[in-house]
C-alpha positions as CSV (number, residue, x, y, z in Angstrom):
1,X,-9.9,-5.7,9.5
2,X,-11.3,-5.1,13.1
3,X,-12.7,-1.7,14.3
4,X,-12.0,-1.6,18.0
5,X,-12.8,2.2,18.6
6,X,-16.2,2.0,16.7
7,X,-17.0,-1.3,18.4
8,X,-16.5,0.1,21.8
9,X,-18.6,3.2,21.0
10,X,-21.4,1.0,19.8
11,X,-21.3,-1.2,22.9
12,X,-21.3,1.7,25.3
13,X,-24.2,3.3,23.5
14,X,-26.3,0.1,23.7
15,X,-25.3,-0.6,27.5
16,X,-27.7,1.9,28.9
17,X,-25.0,3.3,31.0
18,X,-25.4,6.3,33.3
19,X,-23.2,9.0,31.8
20,X,-22.0,11.1,34.6
21,X,-19.0,12.3,32.5
22,X,-18.5,14.8,29.5
23,X,-20.0,15.8,27.1
24,X,-22.9,17.5,28.4
25,X,-25.6,16.0,25.8
26,X,-25.4,12.6,27.7
27,X,-25.9,10.7,24.5
28,X,-29.3,12.3,24.0
29,X,-29.6,12.1,20.0
30,X,-30.4,15.8,19.1
31,X,-28.4,15.3,16.0
32,X,-28.4,11.6,16.0
33,X,-24.6,10.9,16.6
34,X,-24.7,11.8,20.4
35,X,-24.9,8.2,21.7
36,X,-21.5,7.5,20.1
37,X,-19.9,10.8,21.0
38,X,-17.7,9.9,23.9
39,X,-14.9,11.3,26.0
40,X,-11.9,9.3,27.3
41,X,-13.7,7.2,29.8
42,X,-12.4,3.8,31.1
43,X,-11.9,1.5,28.1
44,X,-12.0,4.2,25.6
45,X,-8.2,4.8,25.6
46,X,-6.4,8.1,25.4
47,X,-5.4,9.5,22.0
48,X,-2.1,10.9,23.2
49,X,-1.1,7.9,25.5
50,X,-3.0,5.1,23.9
51,X,-2.5,1.5,25.2
52,X,-5.7,-0.1,24.1
53,X,-8.1,0.4,21.3
54,X,-6.8,3.5,19.9
55,X,-3.4,2.0,19.9
56,X,-4.8,-1.2,18.2
57,X,-6.7,1.1,15.7
58,X,-3.5,2.9,14.9
59,X,-1.6,-0.2,14.3
60,X,-4.2,-1.2,11.8
61,X,-3.7,2.1,9.9
62,X,0.0,1.6,10.0
63,X,-0.4,-1.6,8.3
64,X,-2.3,-0.2,5.6
65,X,0.0,2.6,5.1
66,X,3.3,0.8,5.6
67,X,4.8,3.2,8.1
68,X,4.1,4.5,11.8
69,X,0.6,6.1,11.6
70,X,-0.9,8.2,14.4
71,X,-4.4,9.8,14.4
72,X,-5.4,13.4,14.5
73,X,-8.9,14.8,15.1
74,X,-7.8,18.4,14.2
75,X,-6.9,17.7,10.5
76,X,-3.5,18.1,8.8
77,X,-3.1,21.5,10.5
78,X,-2.2,19.6,13.8
79,X,0.0,17.1,11.9
80,X,1.9,20.1,10.2
81,X,2.8,21.7,13.4
82,X,3.9,18.4,14.8
83,X,6.1,17.6,11.8
84,X,7.6,21.0,12.1
85,X,8.4,20.6,15.8
86,X,10.0,17.4,15.1
87,X,12.2,18.9,12.5
88,X,13.2,21.6,14.9
89,X,14.0,18.9,17.6
90,X,16.2,17.1,15.1
91,X,17.9,20.2,14.0
92,X,18.9,20.9,17.6
93,X,20.0,17.4,18.3
94,X,22.3,17.7,15.3
95,X,23.5,21.2,16.2
96,X,22.0,22.8,13.1
97,X,20.4,25.9,12.5
98,X,16.6,26.1,12.7
99,X,15.9,26.8,9.1
100,X,13.4,25.0,6.7
101,X,13.3,25.7,3.1
102,X,9.8,25.4,1.6
103,X,7.8,26.1,-1.7
104,X,5.7,29.2,-1.4
105,X,2.3,27.4,-1.9
106,X,2.5,26.3,1.7
107,X,-0.7,26.4,3.6
108,X,-0.9,29.1,6.3
109,X,-0.5,26.6,9.0
110,X,3.1,26.3,8.1
111,X,3.4,30.1,8.8
112,X,1.6,29.9,12.1
113,X,4.0,27.2,12.9
114,X,7.0,29.3,12.0
115,X,5.7,32.0,14.3
116,X,5.2,29.6,17.2
117,X,8.4,27.7,16.8
118,X,10.5,30.6,15.6
119,X,12.2,29.0,12.7
120,X,13.5,30.8,9.7
121,X,12.1,30.0,6.4
122,X,14.1,29.9,3.1
123,X,11.6,30.3,0.3
124,X,12.2,28.4,-2.8
125,X,12.1,30.2,-6.1
126,X,8.9,29.7,-8.2
127,X,9.1,28.6,-11.6
128,X,8.4,31.1,-14.5
129,X,4.5,31.2,-15.1
130,X,3.5,29.5,-11.8
131,X,0.7,31.0,-9.7
132,X,0.5,31.2,-6.0
133,X,-1.0,27.8,-5.6
134,X,1.8,26.1,-7.4
135,X,5.3,25.0,-6.1
136,X,7.2,22.8,-8.5
137,X,10.5,21.8,-7.4
138,X,13.2,21.1,-10.2
139,X,16.6,19.6,-9.8
140,X,18.0,23.1,-10.1
141,X,16.0,24.4,-7.3
142,X,17.1,21.6,-5.1
143,X,20.9,22.2,-6.0
144,X,20.5,25.7,-4.8
145,X,20.2,24.1,-1.3
146,X,23.5,22.0,-1.4
147,X,26.0,24.7,-0.3
148,X,23.9,25.6,2.8
149,X,21.5,22.7,3.7
150,X,18.4,23.7,5.7
151,X,17.3,21.5,8.5
152,X,14.2,20.4,6.5
153,X,12.6,20.8,3.1
154,X,8.8,21.2,3.2
155,X,6.8,20.6,0.0
156,X,3.0,20.5,-0.7
157,X,2.1,17.8,-2.8
158,X,-0.7,17.4,-4.3
159,X,-1.3,21.1,-4.4
160,X,-4.7,22.6,-4.6
161,X,-4.8,22.5,-8.4
162,X,-3.8,18.6,-8.5
163,X,0.0,19.0,-9.3
164,X,2.3,16.6,-7.8
165,X,6.0,17.4,-7.1
166,X,8.7,14.7,-7.8
167,X,8.9,13.5,-4.3
168,X,11.2,10.7,-5.2
169,X,14.0,13.0,-6.7
170,X,13.5,15.4,-3.6
171,X,14.1,12.5,-1.2
172,X,17.0,11.3,-3.0
173,X,18.6,14.8,-2.7
174,X,17.5,15.4,0.7
175,X,18.9,12.1,2.1
176,X,22.2,12.8,0.1
177,X,22.5,16.1,2.1
178,X,21.3,15.2,5.5
179,X,17.9,17.2,5.1
180,X,14.6,16.0,6.4
181,X,11.9,15.9,3.8
182,X,8.4,16.8,5.0
183,X,5.4,16.6,2.8
184,X,1.9,18.2,3.3
185,X,0.0,15.5,1.5
186,X,-3.3,16.6,2.9
187,X,-5.0,16.1,-0.5
188,X,-3.5,12.7,-1.2
189,X,-4.3,10.2,1.5
190,X,-5.7,7.9,-1.3
191,X,-2.5,7.8,-3.2
192,X,-1.2,4.9,-1.1
193,X,-4.1,2.8,-2.7
194,X,-3.4,3.4,-6.5
195,X,-2.2,0.5,-8.6
196,X,1.1,2.0,-7.9
197,X,1.4,3.9,-4.8
198,X,2.3,7.7,-5.1
199,X,2.1,8.1,-1.3
200,X,5.1,10.4,0.0
201,X,6.2,7.8,2.3
202,X,6.6,5.3,-0.2
203,X,8.6,7.7,-2.3
204,X,11.0,8.6,0.3
205,X,9.5,11.4,2.5
206,X,10.5,11.1,6.1
207,X,7.5,12.8,7.6
208,X,4.1,13.1,6.0
209,X,0.5,14.5,6.9
210,X,-2.7,13.2,5.1
211,X,-6.0,14.7,5.6
212,X,-8.1,11.4,5.6
213,X,-11.3,13.6,5.4
214,X,-10.3,15.1,2.2
215,X,-10.3,12.1,-0.1
216,X,-11.3,9.2,2.1
217,X,-14.7,8.5,3.8
218,X,-13.8,10.1,6.9
219,X,-15.4,12.7,9.0
220,X,-14.2,16.2,8.7
221,X,-11.1,16.6,10.9
222,X,-9.7,13.1,10.5
223,X,-6.0,13.0,9.4
224,X,-2.9,10.9,9.7
225,X,0.7,11.8,10.8
226,X,3.1,9.3,9.0
227,X,6.7,8.7,10.2
228,X,8.5,6.6,7.6
229,X,11.3,4.0,8.4
230,X,13.8,6.8,7.1
231,X,12.8,9.3,9.6
232,X,15.4,9.7,12.6
233,X,14.6,7.8,15.6
234,X,14.1,11.0,17.6
235,X,11.1,11.8,15.3
236,X,9.6,8.4,15.9
237,X,10.0,8.7,19.8
238,X,8.7,12.1,19.9
239,X,5.9,12.1,17.4
240,X,3.2,11.3,19.9
241,X,4.2,14.2,22.3
242,X,4.5,16.5,19.2
243,X,0.8,16.0,18.4
244,X,-0.1,16.4,22.1
245,X,1.8,19.7,22.3
246,X,-0.4,21.5,19.9
247,X,-3.5,19.2,20.1
248,X,-6.7,19.6,22.0
249,X,-7.0,17.5,25.3
250,X,-10.6,16.8,24.2
251,X,-10.3,14.9,20.9
252,X,-13.3,14.1,19.1
253,X,-14.3,10.6,19.5
254,X,-16.7,10.6,16.5
255,X,-13.6,11.3,14.2
256,X,-11.7,8.6,16.1
257,X,-14.7,6.2,15.2
258,X,-14.5,7.4,11.6
259,X,-10.8,6.9,11.2
260,X,-11.2,3.3,12.8
261,X,-14.1,2.6,10.3
262,X,-11.9,3.8,7.5
263,X,-9.2,1.0,8.4
264,X,-11.9,-1.4,7.6
265,X,-13.0,0.2,4.4
266,X,-9.4,0.5,3.1
267,X,-8.7,-3.3,3.8
268,X,-11.9,-4.4,2.2
269,X,-11.6,-3.9,-1.6
270,X,-10.9,-0.1,-1.7
271,X,-8.1,-0.3,-4.2
272,X,-10.7,-2.2,-6.5
273,X,-13.2,0.4,-6.0
274,X,-10.7,3.3,-6.4
275,X,-9.5,1.8,-9.8
276,X,-13.2,1.6,-11.0
277,X,-13.8,5.3,-10.0
278,X,-10.6,6.4,-11.8
279,X,-11.9,4.9,-14.9
280,X,-15.1,6.8,-14.6
281,X,-13.1,9.9,-13.8
282,X,-11.0,9.5,-16.7
283,X,-14.0,9.2,-18.9
284,X,-15.5,12.3,-17.6
285,X,-12.1,14.0,-18.2
286,X,-12.2,13.0,-21.9
287,X,-15.6,14.2,-22.1
288,X,-14.9,17.4,-21.1
289,X,-11.7,17.8,-23.1
290,X,-13.7,16.8,-26.2
291,X,-16.3,19.6,-25.4
292,X,-13.4,22.1,-25.3
293,X,-12.7,22.4,-21.7
294,X,-9.0,22.7,-20.7
295,X,-8.0,20.7,-17.8
296,X,-4.7,20.9,-15.8
297,X,-3.0,19.1,-13.1
298,X,-1.7,15.6,-12.9
299,X,-3.3,14.2,-9.7
300,X,-5.9,11.5,-10.5
301,X,-8.6,12.3,-8.2
302,X,-9.0,16.0,-9.0
303,X,-10.8,17.7,-12.0
304,X,-9.3,21.1,-12.4
305,X,-10.6,23.2,-15.2
306,X,-8.9,26.4,-16.5
307,X,-12.0,27.9,-17.9
308,X,-10.8,31.2,-19.3
309,X,-9.9,29.7,-22.9
310,X,-13.7,28.4,-23.0
311,X,-14.7,32.0,-22.0
312,X,-15.5,32.0,-18.3
313,X,-13.8,32.6,-15.0
314,X,-13.6,29.9,-12.3
315,X,-15.8,31.9,-10.1
316,X,-18.6,32.4,-12.8
317,X,-18.4,28.8,-13.6
318,X,-19.0,27.9,-10.1
319,X,-22.1,29.9,-9.9
320,X,-23.3,28.2,-12.9
321,X,-22.8,24.8,-11.3
322,X,-24.3,25.8,-8.1
323,X,-27.6,26.4,-9.9
324,X,-27.6,22.9,-10.9
325,X,-26.9,21.6,-7.4
326,X,-23.1,20.9,-8.2
327,X,-20.9,22.3,-5.6
328,X,-17.2,22.7,-6.4
329,X,-14.2,22.5,-3.9
330,X,-12.6,25.8,-5.0
331,X,-13.0,28.5,-7.7
332,X,-10.9,31.6,-8.1
333,X,-10.6,33.7,-11.6
334,X,-8.4,31.3,-13.2
335,X,-9.6,27.9,-11.9
336,X,-12.4,25.6,-10.9
337,X,-11.4,22.6,-8.8
338,X,-13.8,19.5,-8.5
339,X,-12.9,16.8,-6.0
340,X,-15.1,13.6,-6.7
341,X,-14.2,10.4,-4.9
342,X,-15.5,6.7,-5.1
343,X,-18.2,7.6,-2.8
344,X,-19.9,9.9,-5.5
345,X,-22.3,7.7,-7.6
346,X,-21.8,7.2,-11.3
347,X,-24.9,9.5,-11.6
348,X,-23.0,12.3,-9.9
349,X,-20.3,12.3,-12.6
350,X,-22.8,11.8,-15.4
351,X,-24.7,14.9,-14.2
352,X,-21.6,16.9,-13.9
353,X,-20.5,16.1,-17.4
354,X,-23.9,16.9,-18.9
355,X,-24.1,20.2,-17.1
356,X,-20.5,21.2,-18.0
357,X,-21.0,20.0,-21.7
358,X,-24.2,22.0,-22.0
359,X,-22.4,25.4,-21.2
360,X,-21.9,27.2,-24.6
361,X,-18.4,28.2,-25.5
362,X,-17.6,32.0,-25.7
363,X,-14.6,34.0,-26.6
364,X,-11.7,33.3,-24.7
365,X,-10.8,35.6,-21.8
366,X,-7.3,36.9,-22.2
367,X,-6.8,38.7,-18.8
368,X,-4.0,36.7,-17.0
369,X,-3.2,36.8,-13.3
370,X,-0.8,39.5,-12.1
371,X,2.9,38.4,-12.0
372,X,3.4,37.2,-8.4
373,X,5.7,39.5,-6.3
374,X,9.1,38.4,-4.9
375,X,8.8,40.3,-1.5
376,X,11.6,41.3,0.6
377,X,11.7,39.4,4.1
378,X,12.0,42.3,6.7
379,X,10.9,40.3,9.9
380,X,10.8,36.8,10.9
381,X,7.3,35.3,11.0
382,X,7.4,35.2,14.8
383,X,8.4,39.0,14.9
384,X,5.6,39.9,12.5
385,X,2.9,37.8,14.0
386,X,3.6,39.2,17.6
387,X,4.2,42.9,16.6
388,X,1.5,45.6,17.2
389,X,-0.7,45.6,14.0
390,X,-3.5,47.2,12.3
391,X,-6.0,46.0,9.6
392,X,-6.3,48.3,6.5
393,X,-7.7,48.4,2.9
394,X,-5.4,46.4,0.9
395,X,-5.0,49.5,-1.5
396,X,-3.2,51.3,1.5
397,X,-0.9,48.6,2.2
398,X,1.9,49.0,-0.3
399,X,5.2,49.5,1.5
400,X,3.9,48.2,4.8
401,X,5.0,44.8,6.4
402,X,2.4,41.9,6.4
403,X,1.5,40.8,9.9
404,X,-1.1,38.2,9.2
405,X,-2.5,36.2,6.5
406,X,-4.8,38.0,4.1
407,X,-6.3,34.6,2.8
408,X,-9.5,32.6,2.7
409,X,-9.7,28.9,3.3
410,X,-9.8,27.4,0.7
411,X,-7.2,27.6,-0.5
412,X,-5.5,29.1,2.7
413,X,-2.3,29.8,0.7
414,X,-1.1,33.4,1.3
415,X,0.3,35.6,-1.6
416,X,2.5,37.6,0.8
417,X,4.0,35.9,4.0
418,X,3.9,37.6,7.4
419,X,7.3,39.3,7.7
420,X,7.5,40.3,4.1
421,X,7.1,43.9,2.8
422,X,4.0,44.3,0.6
423,X,4.8,45.8,-2.9
424,X,2.5,47.6,-5.2
425,X,2.7,44.3,-7.1
426,X,1.7,42.4,-4.1
427,X,-1.4,44.7,-3.8
428,X,-2.5,44.1,-7.3
429,X,-2.2,40.3,-6.8
430,X,-4.3,40.4,-3.7
431,X,-6.8,42.5,-5.2
432,X,-7.0,40.1,-8.3
433,X,-7.7,37.1,-5.9
434,X,-10.4,39.1,-4.0
435,X,-8.5,40.3,-1.0
436,X,-10.0,43.5,0.6
437,X,-8.2,44.1,3.9
438,X,-4.7,43.1,5.1
439,X,-3.2,43.1,8.6
440,X,0.0,44.9,8.6
441,X,2.8,45.8,11.2
442,X,1.9,48.9,13.0
443,X,4.4,51.8,12.1
444,X,5.9,53.7,15.1
445,X,7.4,57.1,15.3
C-alpha cells in the first residue's frame, strides 16, 4: 500500500527548499524529525478539506478498516467530540431530545463534550461489584432504554482494564429502537486485525473512534474516526466538519505521516505478526497464572493483574517493576495494566515474566475498594462546568456539587461527574483512588 503523505514529506525534506513558511524551526534538526515536520503548504493537502495526498491516505485507511475513516492528530478526544456533535445533529434532524445514554466508565472527554454541546446524559446503572473503570451492558440494561429511547448510546469498549462490551447485542438493540450506537474504541484499533474481527464497526456500531497510537505503531495523537455503513447519511456528510469544529487548524504533519506509514504496516502482514504476538502474550499469561497471579479482562492485547490476592497493591507492584526498568500503563490500588504490542520484542515479554515470577507471594490483601456512589444529578454538565467554582480538599466536599473532574490521566475516568452532588461515600472513593482536591460549584447566599 502506498504512503503518499510520508513520500511527500521525504521528497520535500530532500529538495533543499527555502522554507519561508511555518514551523519556525525551518527543518533544522534539533530533535531529528524537523525536516519532515511541515504545515499545509502547496501539495501537502489540508486535513479538514483534503483533495490530494491526505484524501488518498485516508482512503487507504478506509479500505483497511472497511468503513469511512478520517484522521485525527489530536487523539480520540477530538473524535469523541466529533461523534457526539454528529449525534446531536442527527437528533435535531429527527426531532428528538438531545439525550445520550452512557456507561459511567466514560472518559472525561465525554463530559467536556456534554458541557460544550449541552446534551443531557442518562447514566446506565452499573452491575453489582463493578468498579469505576468498568461498564458492562446487559440485555436488562438495554431494555430500560426501550420505553424512552435516547438519541444515542455511548459505550467504552475495551475499557481500561481490558473488558469488552457485547457490541453486537448493543447494536442489535439500538438499531431496533432507532438509537445511534457510538463506541469509544480508543484501546482497540488492532481489534480489526484479529483472525476474527472484534472491531466495533464490524459488530454494528454506527460511529467509532480508535486511538491508533495506543495499540498500533503510530505517534502519540494519531487516531481515527470511523463512520460505518449503518450510520445516517448526515453523519457521513458532516463528519469532516465535525472534526474541524473542535480540531486545531495546525494539525501535526508528523502524526499524519505516522498514520500514513501505518497503512503500509497494516497491509503488509500485520495480521500475521499480531497472531504470533498474541501467542507469546498468551504464553506469558499462562506463566503468570501458574505462578499465582490473578489476571482479569478479556481483551487479548492487555495483561491486567489483580494483585491483591497475591499480597500486593497495583501501585506497589508498579514500583517493583519500575526498578527492573519495566513501566506499566496504569496502576491503582486494585489493578496493574500492562499493554504490550507486536512491537515489543520476545525478550521484553520474557523479562517481564521473569520479574513477575520472581516476586514472592505474600498473604492476600483483603481491603476492597469502597462501594461506588450513585450520585444525585443536580445540574447539567454545562451548568456545572460554567458555574463559579472553588477548589477544596476532597474531605471538605461532601454535600457540594462537582464542577470539574477530579481525575488523573490515566485513566481519566471520573468517580463523580460534573453536576452531581458529592456524597460522603463519593469522598471515600475519591480518597481511595488518591484524589486530594476537588473543584465544586461555589455556594451562594
